[in-house]
C-alpha positions in Angstrom: 8.6 -14.4 -33.4 8.2 -11.1 -31.6 10.1 -11.1 -28.2 9.6 -7.4 -27.4 8.1 -6.6 -24.1 6.6 -3.6 -22.4 9.1 -1.9 -20.1 8.5 -2.1 -16.3 8.4 1.6 -15.5 6.1 4.3 -14.2 7.8 7.0 -16.1 5.3 9.6 -17.1 2.5 8.3 -14.9 0.6 10.3 -12.3 0.3 8.5 -8.9 -1.4 9.1 -5.7 -0.1 7.3 -2.6 -2.5 7.5 0.4 -0.5 6.8 3.5 2.5 8.0 1.5 4.3 10.0 4.1 5.6 7.2 6.3 6.6 3.5 6.2 5.9 1.5 3.0 3.8 4.2 1.5 6.6 6.8 1.7 9.0 4.3 0.1 6.6 3.7 -2.7 6.1 7.4 -3.3 9.8 8.0 -3.5 10.4 5.0 -5.7 7.7 6.1 -8.2 9.2 9.6 -8.3 12.8 8.2 -8.8 11.4 6.2 -11.7 10.0 9.2 -13.4 6.4 9.5 -12.2 4.7 12.5 -10.8 3.5 11.7 -7.3 1.1 13.0 -4.7 1.9 11.5 -1.2 -0.8 12.2 1.3 -1.8 11.5 4.9 -3.6 13.4 7.7 -0.4 15.3 8.8 0.2 18.6 7.1 3.8 18.6 8.3 4.5 15.1 6.9 2.8 15.9 3.6 5.0 19.0 3.2 8.1 17.2 4.1 7.5 14.3 1.7 6.5 16.7 -1.1 9.8 18.4 -0.8 11.6 15.0 -1.1 9.5 14.1 -4.2 10.4 17.5 -5.8 14.0 16.8 -5.2 13.6 13.5 -7.1 12.2 15.4 -10.0 8.5 14.8 -9.5 5.7 17.2 -9.9 3.5 17.1 -6.8 1.0 19.0 -4.6 0.6 19.2 -0.9 -2.9 17.9 0.0 -3.8 16.2 3.3 -6.4 13.4 3.3 -8.3 11.3 5.8 -9.6 8.0 4.4 -12.4 8.0 7.0 -13.7 11.2 5.4 -15.0 10.8 1.9 -15.1 14.5 1.2 -11.3 14.8 1.8 -10.8 11.9 -0.7 -12.8 13.8 -3.3 -10.8 17.0 -2.6 -7.6 15.0 -3.0 -8.7 13.5 -6.3 -9.9 16.7 -7.8 -6.8 18.7 -6.6 -4.5 16.1 -8.1 -6.4 16.1 -11.5 -6.3 19.9 -11.6 -2.6 20.0 -10.9 -1.4 16.9 -12.9 -4.1 16.5 -15.5 -5.2 13.1 -14.2 -4.5 10.0 -12.1 -3.1 6.8 -13.5 -2.2 5.0 -10.3 -3.8 4.9 -6.8 -2.0 3.2 -3.9 -3.8 2.7 -0.6 -1.1 2.3 2.0 -2.8 3.9 5.0 -2.5 1.9 8.2 -3.8 1.8 11.7 -3.3 -0.9 14.4 -5.0 -1.5 17.7 -3.2 -4.1 19.8 -5.4 -5.9 22.2 -6.6 -9.5 22.7 -9.8 -10.9 21.3 -11.3 -10.9 24.8 -10.1 -7.4 25.8 -10.6 -5.6 22.5 -13.5 -3.1 22.1 -15.9 -2.6 19.3 -14.5 1.0 19.0 -11.0 -0.4 18.3 -12.4 -2.8 15.8 -14.4 -0.1 14.0 -11.5 2.3 14.0 -9.2 -0.2 12.3 -11.7 -1.3 9.8 -12.7 2.3 8.9 -9.1 3.1 8.0 -7.7 -0.1 6.7 -10.6 -1.7 4.8 -13.4 0.8 4.5 -10.8 3.5 3.7 -9.6 1.4 0.8 -13.1 0.9 -0.4 -13.9 4.6 -0.2 -10.7 5.6 -1.9 -11.1 3.2 -4.8 -14.7 4.3 -5.3 -13.8 8.0 -5.3 -10.8 7.7 -7.6 -12.3 5.2 -10.1 -15.0 7.7 -10.8 -12.5 9.8 -12.7 -9.9 7.3 -13.9 -10.5 6.2 -17.5 -7.8 3.6 -17.1 -4.9 2.8 -14.8 -4.1 0.8 -11.7 -5.2 0.6 -8.1 -2.8 -1.1 -5.7 -4.1 -1.8 -2.1 -1.4 -2.7 0.4 -2.4 -5.9 2.3 -0.3 -7.9 4.7 0.8 -11.5 5.2 -0.7 -11.2 8.7 -4.2 -12.0 7.3 -3.0 -15.6 6.7 -1.3 -16.0 10.1 -2.5 -16.3 13.7 -0.8 -13.3 15.4 -2.0 -12.7 19.0 -3.5 -9.3 19.8 -4.0 -8.2 16.2 -7.5 -9.5 15.5 -9.0 -6.3 13.9 -5.9 -5.6 11.8 -5.4 -9.1 10.4 -9.2 -9.4 9.7 -9.3 -6.1 7.9 -6.2 -7.0 5.8 -8.0 -10.3 4.8 -10.8 -8.1 3.6 -8.4 -6.1 1.4 -7.4 -9.3 -0.4 -11.1 -10.2 -1.0 -11.8 -6.6 -2.1 -9.0 -6.7 -4.6 -10.4 -9.7 -6.3 -13.9 -8.3 -6.6 -12.8 -4.8 -7.5 -10.6 -6.2 -10.3 -13.6 -7.9 -11.8 -15.8 -4.8 -11.5 -13.3 -2.1 -12.5 -11.5 -4.2 -15.2 -10.3 -4.3 -17.8 -9.6 -0.5 -17.9 -8.7 -0.2 -14.3 -6.6 -3.1 -12.9 -6.6 -3.8 -9.2 -3.7 -5.8 -7.7 -2.6 -5.9 -4.1 0.8 -6.3 -2.5 1.0 -8.5 0.6 4.3 -7.5 2.4 6.0 -9.6 5.0 7.5 -8.1 8.1 8.8 -4.7 7.1 10.9 -2.4 9.4 8.9 0.7 9.8 7.8 3.2 12.5 4.7 1.1 13.1 6.6 -2.2 13.7 9.3 -0.6 15.8 9.5 -2.3 19.3 7.2 -5.2 18.4 9.7 -7.0 16.1 13.0 -5.6 17.4 16.1 -7.8 17.8 15.9 -9.8 21.0 12.2 -10.4 20.8 10.7 -13.8 20.2 8.9 -12.5 17.1 12.2 -11.2 15.6 13.8 -14.6 16.2 10.9 -16.2 14.3 11.4 -13.9 11.4 15.0 -14.8 11.3 14.2 -18.5 11.4 11.5 -18.4 8.7 13.0 -16.0 6.1 15.7 -17.1 3.7 17.8 -13.9 4.5 17.2 -14.0 8.2 15.9 -10.4 8.5 13.0 -8.0 8.1 12.5 -6.1 4.9 13.4 -2.5 4.2 10.3 -0.6 3.0 12.1 0.2 -0.3 12.0 -3.6 -1.1 8.3 -3.3 -1.8 8.9 -0.7 -4.6 9.6 -3.1 -7.4 6.3 -5.0 -6.9 4.4 -1.7 -6.9 6.2 -0.4 -10.0 5.3 -3.6 -11.8 1.6 -3.5 -11.0 1.5 0.3 -11.8 3.3 -0.2 -15.1 1.9 -1.1 -18.5 3.9 -4.3 -18.3 1.3 -5.6 -15.9 -1.5 -5.3 -18.6 -2.6 -8.9 -18.0 -2.3 -8.8 -14.2 -5.7 -8.2 -12.5 -7.1 -9.4 -9.2 -3.7 -10.7 -8.1 -2.3 -10.5 -4.5 1.5 -10.7 -4.6 3.3 -11.9 -1.4 6.7 -10.2 -0.8 7.9 -11.9 2.4 11.3 -13.6 1.6 9.6 -17.0 2.0 8.2 -16.5 5.5 4.7 -17.8 4.9 6.0 -20.8 2.9 8.5 -21.9 5.5 7.9 -25.1 7.5 11.2 -25.8 9.3 14.3 -23.9 10.0 17.8 -25.3 9.4 
């Protein structure tokens, strides 16, 4: 019997990480580069793009410096075409862009709702459309969140948009597959610039994270890298339409000790 397996690696692949200059996206871009991929990490900030590109080059990756705004389809097309011109193609697309508007359901505005959706959900839709046009095969990895299965006050647009990403993943996998696989990662509570203050030690929310996770802590962004490398790798050839939760047991916990 043949027990050989396909290695879990992105070595030699060409990846684009939207939202790749901060938080989880930056960790994924660096992780891909360290594993041997060429990586373009992009966001709206020229300074952040340049800084992250320098880090990726130090890790041995080929890259370009190209800003992008997922609310603007033309910038996505420019990003795609520039990456293909420089690297010869795109094998992996990660959509890790994020935007949060914190307000209650009664006090929130339609403008806040539309802004969150335009970046989180519609931005993922736009990016997948644009890149799939010129991807013969490969992987698209949207970044979701466990928040879409929880009731978190003052995060209605964000949690709803993230729920849409899970649904989008399942439908896109069916439409783009089998050549392009679409699998989402649903992180738990990760310590990033965006979560700073809200989940700091001493807050009720941090105490709940400690209570409901097996390790009693928030995640480091780099702890999402393994899941992303798996979905991006050829080892995930039979994974399509999956949403993988990486939350140290938070959503499955019922009672603390």
